[in-house]
N, C-alpha and C positions, 0 to 999 in steps of 0.2 A: 686484878692483874693487868687489865688494859691501862689503868692509870699508871701502874708501875712501869709498863713498857713505854708509855709516853714520856714519863719522867726520865727514863734512861736515854731515850732518843734526844730529849732536850739537853741532857747533860753532855751527850756526845757532841752535839752541835756547839755547845758553849764551852767545850774543853779548851783550856789555855795551858799549853805545856810549860810556859815560863812561870806562870803562877803556881803550877803543880810542883815544879822543881824548887822554887823559892819557899814553898810551904813545907817541903820535906827536908831540904838541905839548906842550912842557914849560911854556910860559907862555901866558897868555891873549892876549898880543900876537901870538905866533906863530900861534895859532889864528885870530885876527881877520884877520891878513894873508894867511892861506892859504885863507880862506873863498871868495873869488871863484874861485880855481883849483879848489877842491873842488866848488863849485857847478857850474862849467863841466864838470868831469870827470864828475860825477854826471849832469848833464843830457845830456851826450854818450852816456854809458853807457845811460841810460834811452831815449834816442832809438834807439840801436842795438838795444836789446832789444825796443822796440816794433816797429821795422821787421822784425826777425827773427821776432817773434811774428806780425805781420801776414802776412808772406810764408809762414810755416808754415801759418797758418790758411787762406790762399788756396789753398795747395798741397793741403792736406787736403780742402778743399771741392771742388777740382777732381777729386780722386781718389775722392770719395764715390760718384759713379755707377759708376765702374769697380769699386770695392770691392763695391758692391751687386750688380753684375752677376757678379762673381767668386763671391760667396756664393751667388747663384742657380744658377750653373753647378755649384758644389760640391754644393748640395742635389740638383740634378737627377742628378748623377753618383752620389750616394749612393743615390737612389731607383732608378736603373738597376741599380746593383750589387746592391741588395736584391732587385730583380725577377729578375736573372740567377741569384742564389743560390737563390731560391725555385724557379726553373725547373730548375736543376741538381738540386736536392733532389728535385723531383717526378720528373724523369727517372731519377734514381738509384733511387727507390722502384719505379718502373715496371720498370726493368732488373732489380732484385732479384726482383720478382714473376715476370718472364719467366724468369729463371734457375731459380727454384724450380719453375716449371711445366715447363720443359724437362727438368730433372733428374728430376722425377716421371715424365714421359713416357719418358725414357731407361730408368728402372728398370722400367717396364711392358714396354717393348720387349725389354729384356734378359731379363726373366722369360718373355715369349712366345717368344723365340728359344731359350731353354733347353728349353722344353717342345716346341717344334717339332723341335729336334734329337733329343730323346728319342723323339718320335713317328716321325720318319723312320727312326731306328735300329730301332725296334720293327717298322715296316713292312718294312724290309729283311730283318730276321730272320724275319718271318712269310712273306715271299716265299721266302726260302731254305728254310724249313720246308715250305712248300707244294710247292716244286720237289723237295725230297728225298722228300716223301710221294708225289708223282707218279712219281718214278723208282722208288720201292719198289713202288708199285702196278703199274707197267709190268713191273718185274722179276718180280713175283709172277704175272703173266699170261703170261709167256713159257714156252713148252714146254721143260722141262728137257732133253729129248732133243735138242733143236736147239741147245742151248747149247754153245759150243766148249770149255768147261772140263771 
């Protein structure tokens, strides 16, 4: 279709009215006799084009408020979208900060847990050592003659 439009534009620029008339009317008498018909056809065509143009302009004028309203709605929608995008970005940054903080806290708790387990293990061993020492002290204080062995 673009090629067709280009050809029509080229033909309009290259239009030679004298060549057109010579091609369609071979004698001056033929042209003179056809002039009233041509004038009528051209007048009818101009009237049709004027009516069509007027109708189109009225239609465009009636659509202008709707188009203006649609443009306003589109602008508002774009602004709302930009606002939502900014809000999502802000929330994402806050979430990222929260995740980093939670991860840091988890590492601290893991470190504390590890030390707490080692402390509990050391206390259990100390308790066993104290218990064994108490048993040895008790065994040392028992009279060997009363011992059944």
